Steps between C-alpha positions, in 0.01 A plus 500: 500500500177367353341254740287238328305454822363854466232335290403263781351586838556194717293638791695294755388168357679202655774299336806315632875478457479145368637224721262267684573216747298237317618182330183460294490763222123460458439587865729803475312619191166448676602736781643756258170513311289501816667797668654694208261448206565843344881476484593137569873422511624166376633312804866412544536181706854476643389237756404268213855460370836676477435596137222737614713719725548854375854438375459163329161581349643744246830324431410278204674604180791688656829403326709258705226442756569213740279388788638241742269423786401844622806678365458717190813619323627594156765266360723670240725199453299289254356620166426837655606705197262309276215542747582871528491545124161326480366714785587827326342371181180417689506840666548688174204314351288529820468122498298477821457123480872469572431641847157350562411404856418129503222336706759335726617846604161672533213260568298789643535701181384213281207425731411870481516496120279191480205611710249436224317798359612745769606836359588789729511874445852494649729213598821543698833343422841532659865439429812512715686822426847515344676632811362231731543226240849610402615515863357155577646295214873430497757405238780243512694732728206508748463875453160650415460515122401867514873575556610303192491732196409224255229343716368833624425607144275195462294546819269778384464353152414158641235643734373723218420187296346335808269792568405530134409129495297540820313800364401304189392205716276718718327639192313168492308582819476878532427820314817656637765411754690647792854365542722564803877474495583366848819648645545415869878547475454869423455543875866395541646763269730742676565249780824372348324179395457612141766720340296642213465858384163669453569512127559124491186429702278716281656349190420144608148592610421700188607219268243267659225753567500635146426148382161527670238660278221471759484668843832447672607524860788441740453324831750539784412382849775678691639845569612606153620820338154583365622804308712264287209263434267787414742602224456162335239464221224364726128554539464336842721521808429204730634511855456355848271763650451294816865545603659768282261791444738734682777423252276594206389816678861620488449538124158667513585755229604225259184304586287808439660544156450131423130524585464822300623309194234233555715256697347243733605398851443137601462507878624172651294538812412142602794339686650176376620410849268244658528634855428860399225391263321323784474829692353704214137570413328690224471800730864495613630467145275777372629728776857406420452562128330836550779601740752398233324705233427805717847663486488507119177702506692787661667554163173579325401142416153398611407167654268449206790541256718258698220244491432554129870467420554210735511124523489288816726199548657290774831644621688240295452141379297254707707185445639505854152476656287194558226454238241595764685822590546586132124477449446715809734763353314501169163517671610804702643655185173460309293632791726802545484583130120482496477713814738765369329526163163530674631793704688696235380394156144600414 
C-alpha cells in the first residue's frame, strides 16, 4: 500500500487528539498554537455544549436526524424517504455543503479558521469514525444504526462528506492537513459488545478514509486488534502508548511492515488522567517513551527511524482534565518533543 506520509518526516513533532476542556474557543486555540505550532489541531470543546461532543458534532445532515435534549437518534417515521433520496443525490454530487459543520457544533474549528493571517505547514483535523459513530447513534427501535442495513449504508457516506468538507475548510489555514478518524469503540471489538466482521469493519473504515486526500490516520485509545487497523488505508496509527504499548508490541511484524512502507506511529505518551499526569516529568516521560520504542528496535528498526516516522500526542483527548492540567499536559508534550528531536534528529 502506498503511504502518503512517506513523503513527510514528522520527527516526533507534537500534536493532539483534539478535545480540550475549555469553554472559550479563543483560549483553546491560544494553547494549541503555543504548544503545537507546527501541527496545531483544531480544538473540540465538548464542555462548551452538547453539540460539540464527538457524536453530536458530526451528526448534522444525516437523514432523519433528531436530537432531543442529549439524546441523538434517527427517526424513520416522518419524511425519511424524501430525506434519504436527497442525501443520496448530495452524495453522488459530492455536495459537501449539505454536510457542513456549523459554528454551533464546532466553535473551536471556526475560531481556528479565523485566526487572522496564520497559515501552517500542517494543520490537524479529526472526525469520529464510522464504527464508533454507528454504534453510538440509535434508530426508532433503540438499536445502534450500524445494525440497520438502510442506515448503515449511509454512515460511511455521511462521514465521507463531513471529512471532505473539513479538508476543504482546513485548506484556508494550512499547506496540507493531517486528519485522524477517531475510533475508541474499536477497542471493544471481539468482546461481544460489537458483532461486526472484519470485512464489515474494514469496509466502513475504508469508505471514510478514502475520502481523505491528505495524510490520514486512525486513533484508538484502547487495546485494539492492531493488525486489522494496519490493513486499513492509513498513513498514521495513533495509539495510547502510555497504557497500551504492550498490546501493539504483539503485532511487531505488522508494525515493522507499516513503517517500511512509510507509515507513521503517533505515540500517545502523555497521560490524560490528572492524577497520573501530576506524577510525571519530562525525564519520566522520556524514559517511558524510549522504553516503549525499544522493543521495536529489536526488529531492525532504529530509534532514529522511529523518531523520524513518529508523532507525539497525549494518550487521548484532554476534555476530561481541568484547563490547568490540560495546559500542563501540552507543555510536557512540547518539551518532550523538543528533547527527543534534539537527541535523535541532527
